[in-house]
C-alpha positions as CSV (number, residue, x, y, z in Angstrom):
1,M,4.2,16.6,-28.1
2,E,2.9,13.5,-29.8
3,K,1.3,10.9,-27.5
4,T,3.0,7.6,-27.1
5,Y,1.5,4.3,-28.2
6,F,0.6,3.5,-24.6
7,E,-1.0,6.9,-24.0
8,K,-3.1,6.5,-27.1
9,R,-4.1,3.0,-25.9
10,E,-5.1,4.3,-22.5
11,I,-7.2,7.1,-24.1
12,N,-8.9,4.5,-26.3
13,C,-9.8,2.4,-23.3
14,I,-11.2,5.4,-21.4
15,E,-13.3,6.4,-24.4
16,R,-14.7,2.9,-24.8
17,T,-15.4,2.6,-21.1
18,N,-17.3,5.9,-21.1
19,G,-19.3,4.7,-24.1
20,L,-20.3,1.5,-22.2
21,L,-21.2,3.4,-19.1
22,T,-23.9,5.3,-21.1
23,E,-25.7,1.9,-21.5
24,M,-25.8,1.1,-17.8
25,P,-27.6,2.4,-14.7
26,Y,-26.4,5.9,-13.5
27,F,-24.9,4.6,-10.2
28,V,-22.3,2.4,-12.0
29,R,-20.3,5.5,-12.9
30,D,-19.8,6.1,-9.1
31,F,-18.0,2.7,-8.9
32,F,-15.7,3.6,-11.8
33,I,-14.8,6.9,-10.2
34,G,-14.1,5.1,-6.9
35,V,-11.7,2.6,-8.4
36,E,-10.0,4.9,-10.9
37,M,-7.0,5.7,-8.7
38,R,-6.1,2.0,-8.2
39,T,-6.9,0.4,-11.6
40,S,-5.6,0.8,-15.1
41,P,-7.8,2.0,-18.0
42,L,-7.7,-1.5,-19.5
43,T,-8.9,-3.1,-16.2
44,R,-11.8,-0.6,-16.0
45,L,-12.7,-1.4,-19.6
46,N,-12.9,-5.1,-18.7
47,Y,-15.0,-4.2,-15.7
48,A,-17.4,-2.3,-18.0
49,Y,-17.7,-5.3,-20.4
50,D,-18.4,-7.6,-17.4
51,L,-20.9,-5.3,-15.8
52,R,-22.8,-4.8,-19.0
53,V,-23.3,-8.5,-19.3
54,F,-24.5,-8.7,-15.7
55,F,-27.0,-5.9,-16.0
56,E,-28.4,-7.3,-19.3
57,F,-28.8,-10.6,-17.4
58,L,-30.7,-8.8,-14.6
59,A,-33.0,-7.1,-17.1
60,L,-33.6,-10.3,-19.0
61,K,-33.8,-13.0,-16.3
62,V,-34.4,-11.3,-12.9
63,F,-36.2,-7.9,-13.4
64,R,-38.1,-9.0,-16.4
65,G,-39.4,-6.2,-18.5
66,K,-37.2,-3.6,-16.8
67,A,-34.7,-1.7,-19.0
68,V,-31.1,-1.9,-18.0
69,K,-30.8,1.9,-17.4
70,D,-33.9,1.8,-15.2
71,I,-32.3,-0.6,-12.7
72,E,-31.8,1.2,-9.3
73,L,-29.2,0.5,-6.7
74,S,-32.1,-0.5,-4.4
75,D,-32.8,-3.3,-6.9
76,I,-29.3,-4.6,-6.5
77,D,-30.1,-5.1,-2.8
78,L,-32.7,-7.6,-3.8
79,I,-30.2,-9.8,-5.6
80,T,-29.3,-13.0,-3.7
81,A,-26.3,-15.2,-3.9
82,S,-28.5,-17.7,-5.8
83,D,-29.1,-15.0,-8.4
84,I,-25.4,-14.6,-8.9
85,E,-24.9,-18.4,-9.1
86,Y,-27.7,-18.3,-11.8
87,F,-25.7,-15.6,-13.6
88,M,-22.6,-17.8,-13.6
89,S,-24.6,-20.6,-15.1
90,Y,-26.1,-18.2,-17.7
91,L,-22.6,-17.3,-18.8
92,S,-22.1,-20.8,-20.2
93,H,-24.2,-19.8,-23.2
94,Y,-25.7,-16.3,-23.6
95,E,-26.6,-13.7,-26.2
96,I,-25.3,-10.1,-26.3
97,N,-25.7,-7.7,-29.2
98,G,-27.2,-10.4,-31.3
99,K,-24.2,-12.7,-30.9
100,Y,-24.0,-15.9,-28.9
101,E,-21.1,-16.1,-26.5
102,R,-19.7,-18.8,-24.2
103,C,-17.6,-18.0,-21.1
104,T,-14.7,-20.2,-20.2
105,E,-13.9,-21.0,-16.6
106,T,-11.4,-18.2,-16.6
107,G,-13.9,-15.8,-18.1
108,K,-16.5,-16.7,-15.4
109,A,-13.9,-16.2,-12.7
110,R,-13.1,-12.7,-14.1
111,K,-16.7,-11.7,-14.2
112,L,-17.3,-12.9,-10.6
113,S,-14.2,-11.0,-9.5
114,T,-15.6,-7.9,-11.1
115,L,-18.9,-8.4,-9.3
116,R,-17.1,-8.8,-6.0
117,S,-15.3,-5.5,-6.5
118,F,-18.5,-3.8,-7.5
119,Y,-20.5,-5.1,-4.5
120,K,-17.6,-4.5,-2.1
121,Y,-17.4,-0.8,-3.2
122,F,-21.1,-0.1,-2.6
123,F,-21.2,-2.2,0.6
124,N,-18.2,-0.3,2.1
125,K,-20.0,2.9,1.2
126,N,-23.0,1.6,3.2
127,M,-25.1,1.8,0.0
128,L,-25.8,-1.9,-0.1
129,K,-27.1,-4.0,2.9
130,A,-25.0,-7.0,2.1
131,N,-22.0,-8.1,-0.1
132,V,-23.7,-11.2,-1.6
133,A,-21.1,-11.6,-4.3
134,A,-18.6,-12.5,-1.6
135,K,-20.7,-15.5,-0.7
136,V,-20.4,-17.0,-4.2
137,E,-17.4,-19.4,-4.7
138,M,-15.0,-18.8,-7.5
139,P,-15.3,-21.3,-10.4
140,K,-12.7,-24.1,-10.2
141,I,-10.1,-23.4,-12.9
142,H,-8.9,-26.7,-14.4
143,E,-5.3,-26.6,-15.2
144,K,-4.6,-26.8,-18.9
145,E,-1.5,-28.2,-20.5
146,I,1.0,-25.5,-21.5
147,I,0.9,-25.2,-25.3
148,R,4.3,-24.2,-26.6
149,L,6.9,-24.9,-29.3
150,D,9.0,-28.0,-28.3
151,S,12.7,-28.3,-28.7
152,N,14.4,-31.5,-27.7
153,E,16.3,-34.5,-29.1
154,K,13.4,-35.6,-31.3
155,V,12.0,-32.3,-32.5
156,D,13.1,-28.7,-32.9
157,E,10.0,-26.6,-33.5
158,I,11.7,-23.5,-32.4
159,G,14.5,-23.9,-35.0
160,D,12.0,-25.0,-37.6
161,M,9.9,-21.9,-37.1
162,L,12.9,-19.6,-37.3
163,Y,13.9,-21.4,-40.5
164,V,10.4,-21.0,-42.0
165,V,10.3,-17.3,-41.2
166,D,13.7,-16.8,-42.8
167,S,13.3,-19.0,-45.9
168,G,9.5,-18.7,-46.6
169,S,9.4,-22.4,-46.9
170,G,5.8,-23.7,-46.9
171,L,4.2,-20.3,-47.6
172,T,1.5,-19.9,-50.2
173,E,2.4,-18.0,-53.4
174,R,0.5,-15.0,-52.2
175,Q,2.3,-15.1,-48.9
176,K,5.6,-15.4,-50.6
177,S,4.9,-12.2,-52.6
178,Y,5.2,-10.3,-49.3
179,H,7.9,-12.4,-47.7
180,D,10.9,-10.5,-49.0
181,A,9.5,-7.3,-47.6
182,T,8.8,-8.6,-44.2
183,K,11.1,-11.6,-43.4
184,L,13.7,-9.5,-41.5
185,R,11.0,-7.8,-39.4
186,D,9.2,-11.0,-38.8
187,T,12.4,-12.8,-37.8
188,A,13.2,-10.0,-35.3
189,I,9.7,-10.3,-33.9
190,I,9.6,-14.0,-33.5
191,T,13.2,-14.1,-32.1
192,L,12.3,-11.3,-29.6
193,F,9.3,-13.3,-28.4
194,L,11.3,-16.5,-28.0
195,G,14.3,-14.8,-26.5
196,T,12.7,-12.5,-23.9
197,G,9.1,-13.7,-23.3
198,I,7.8,-10.2,-24.1
199,R,4.0,-9.6,-24.2
200,I,2.5,-8.6,-27.6
201,S,1.3,-5.3,-26.2
202,E,4.9,-4.6,-25.0
203,L,6.3,-5.5,-28.4
204,V,4.1,-3.3,-30.5
205,G,4.7,-0.4,-28.1
206,L,8.5,-0.5,-28.5
207,N,10.2,2.6,-29.9
208,V,13.6,2.9,-31.6
209,E,15.1,4.7,-28.6
210,D,14.1,1.9,-26.2
211,F,17.0,-0.3,-27.3
212,D,20.6,-0.2,-26.1
213,F,22.8,-2.6,-28.0
214,N,25.8,-1.8,-25.9
215,T,24.2,-3.8,-23.1
216,N,21.8,-5.9,-25.3
217,S,18.8,-4.5,-23.5
218,F,15.6,-2.6,-24.0
219,V,13.0,-0.9,-21.9
220,A,9.5,-2.3,-22.1
221,T,6.3,-0.8,-20.7
222,R,4.7,-3.6,-18.7
223,K,1.2,-4.2,-17.5
224,G,0.1,-1.4,-15.2
225,G,2.4,1.1,-17.0
226,N,5.6,0.1,-15.2
227,R,8.8,0.4,-17.2
228,A,11.3,-2.5,-17.0
229,V,14.7,-3.2,-18.5
230,L,14.8,-6.6,-20.3
231,Y,17.9,-8.3,-21.7
232,F,18.5,-10.4,-24.8
233,N,21.3,-12.7,-26.1
234,D,23.5,-12.3,-29.2
235,E,21.2,-14.3,-31.4
236,V,18.3,-11.9,-30.7
237,A,20.7,-9.0,-31.1
238,A,21.7,-10.3,-34.6
239,A,18.1,-10.5,-35.7
240,L,17.3,-7.1,-34.4
241,N,20.3,-5.5,-36.0
242,A,19.5,-7.0,-39.4
243,Y,16.0,-5.6,-39.1
244,I,17.2,-2.1,-38.0
245,A,19.6,-1.9,-41.0
246,E,16.6,-2.6,-43.3
247,R,14.4,-0.1,-41.3
248,N,17.0,2.6,-41.6
249,E,17.2,2.2,-45.4
250,N,13.4,2.6,-45.8
251,T,13.0,6.2,-46.8
252,A,9.2,5.8,-46.9
253,I,8.9,5.7,-43.1
254,P,8.1,9.2,-41.8
255,K,10.9,10.7,-39.8
256,E,8.6,11.4,-36.9
257,E,7.6,7.7,-36.7
258,R,9.5,6.3,-33.7
259,A,7.8,2.9,-33.6
260,F,10.4,0.1,-33.7
261,F,8.4,-2.5,-35.6
262,I,6.8,-1.0,-38.8
263,S,3.9,-2.4,-40.9
264,L,3.9,-2.5,-44.7
265,Q,2.0,0.8,-44.4
266,N,5.1,2.3,-42.8
267,K,3.5,3.0,-39.4
268,R,3.5,1.2,-36.1
269,I,2.6,-2.5,-36.5
270,S,-0.7,-3.6,-34.9
271,T,-1.3,-6.4,-32.5
272,R,-3.6,-8.0,-35.1
273,T,-0.8,-8.0,-37.7
274,V,1.6,-9.6,-35.2
275,Q,-1.0,-12.2,-34.2
276,E,-1.6,-13.1,-37.9
277,L,2.1,-13.4,-38.8
278,V,2.8,-15.7,-35.8
279,K,-0.2,-17.8,-36.8
280,K,1.0,-18.0,-40.4
281,Y,4.4,-19.4,-39.6
282,A,3.3,-21.6,-36.7
283,K,0.7,-23.4,-38.9
284,I,3.5,-24.6,-41.1
285,V,5.7,-25.8,-38.3
286,S,3.1,-27.2,-35.9
287,P,-0.3,-27.4,-37.6
288,L,-2.0,-29.2,-34.7
289,K,-1.0,-26.6,-32.1
290,H,-2.7,-23.2,-31.8
291,I,0.4,-21.1,-31.4
292,T,-0.1,-17.5,-30.6
293,P,2.3,-14.7,-29.4
294,H,1.3,-15.7,-25.8
295,K,2.3,-19.3,-26.6
296,L,5.7,-18.1,-27.7
297,R,5.9,-16.3,-24.3
298,S,5.1,-19.7,-22.7
299,T,7.8,-21.3,-24.8
300,F,10.3,-18.8,-23.4
301,G,9.1,-19.3,-19.8
302,T,9.3,-23.1,-20.2
303,N,12.8,-23.0,-21.6
304,L,14.0,-20.5,-19.0
305,Y,12.5,-22.6,-16.1
306,R,14.1,-25.8,-17.5
307,Q,17.5,-24.2,-17.8
308,T,17.5,-22.3,-14.5
309,G,15.1,-24.3,-12.3
310,D,14.4,-20.9,-10.6
311,I,10.7,-20.0,-10.6
312,Y,11.5,-16.5,-9.2
313,V,13.8,-15.7,-12.2
314,V,11.1,-16.8,-14.6
315,A,8.5,-14.7,-12.7
316,D,10.8,-11.6,-12.9
317,C,11.6,-12.1,-16.6
318,L,7.9,-12.6,-17.5
319,G,6.8,-9.6,-15.4
320,H,4.6,-11.5,-13.1
321,K,3.9,-9.5,-9.9
322,N,3.0,-12.7,-8.0
323,V,5.2,-15.7,-8.3
324,E,2.1,-17.9,-7.6
325,T,0.9,-17.0,-11.1
326,T,4.2,-18.3,-12.5
327,K,4.0,-21.5,-10.4
328,K,0.5,-22.2,-11.6
329,H,1.6,-22.2,-15.2
330,Y,4.9,-23.9,-14.9
331,A,4.4,-26.3,-12.0
332,A,4.2,-29.3,-14.3
333,I,7.7,-28.8,-15.5
334,T,9.0,-29.2,-12.0
335,E,8.7,-33.0,-12.5
336,D,11.2,-32.7,-15.4
337,I,13.6,-30.7,-13.3
338,R,13.3,-33.3,-10.4
339,K,14.1,-36.1,-12.8
340,K,17.1,-34.3,-14.3
341,A,18.4,-33.5,-10.8
342,A,18.0,-37.2,-9.7
343,M,19.8,-38.5,-12.8
344,S,22.7,-36.1,-12.4
345,L,23.2,-36.8,-8.7
346,D,26.6,-38.4,-7.8
347,L,26.2,-40.4,-4.6
348,S,29.9,-40.4,-4.0
349,G,29.9,-36.6,-3.9
350,R,32.9,-36.4,-6.1
351,K,31.3,-34.1,-8.7
């Protein structure tokens, strides 16, 4: 039986992780075996990337002259909290594989979180004398303004973007040459993002059989591999049905291809292609904003929160396991809701 998109993605993550492990000290593999039952392949791949940077830092800045693979677990016991703080500073500007990188506050926090898990594992196994990573404070994450498409009395960037996708207005001549072949698919993709807040990984993983138009719903594979039923309105349904009719007429698509969204090569569309098509249309509508598929997800979340005022509904629709994650991103909108509630209050109580 052919593997699903998500099964293939997991296999790819596992293979890449195993490749990275060959570049690190032998004992690191024990950590990955230890966390395998409670982490996803993607999480472990991110762990591997983070630990590779850490061990290269140790070889370069702490154990000077010692190769990464020659670092022993006993060496890790020599690392102090100050060394890890030095590592966090190092992440502001470092070189890896001949390329210069910069870590954001979020990136630094993720790497420290990885180190905490790494140290905790070996400390709990009595293989390290101290969990020094736990003594290092997490970087302060400064809240950023939510970047999204706006839709209000003055501007309608959502409507403008859907118009551009449908009409091709503003596209270059080269882009227009492909537009007729992709506009129904692209409209369906943009509309699905805006109407459901689906993640890009969830979108590209959709299959034909995942949709039920009797209930205007579909099944998405969320982070962690959980399956969830999401619902969409009639506007989204119309865009999806128009695309399905075109897809069904395309005899060049192999019968065994079950992917819902198809590329011009008649196979499952890639995340890269989706990122590029969103960028292409968004630059025309809002050139000063860096609109990505995730920003379309933010647009959905913002609109849903403004209309319902219920952060728990937003968290559920976005697939956030912890409502605090949702609050962090949409707390600023609470002020708008408070103002709206105050303005609509009738002191007489007649309404």
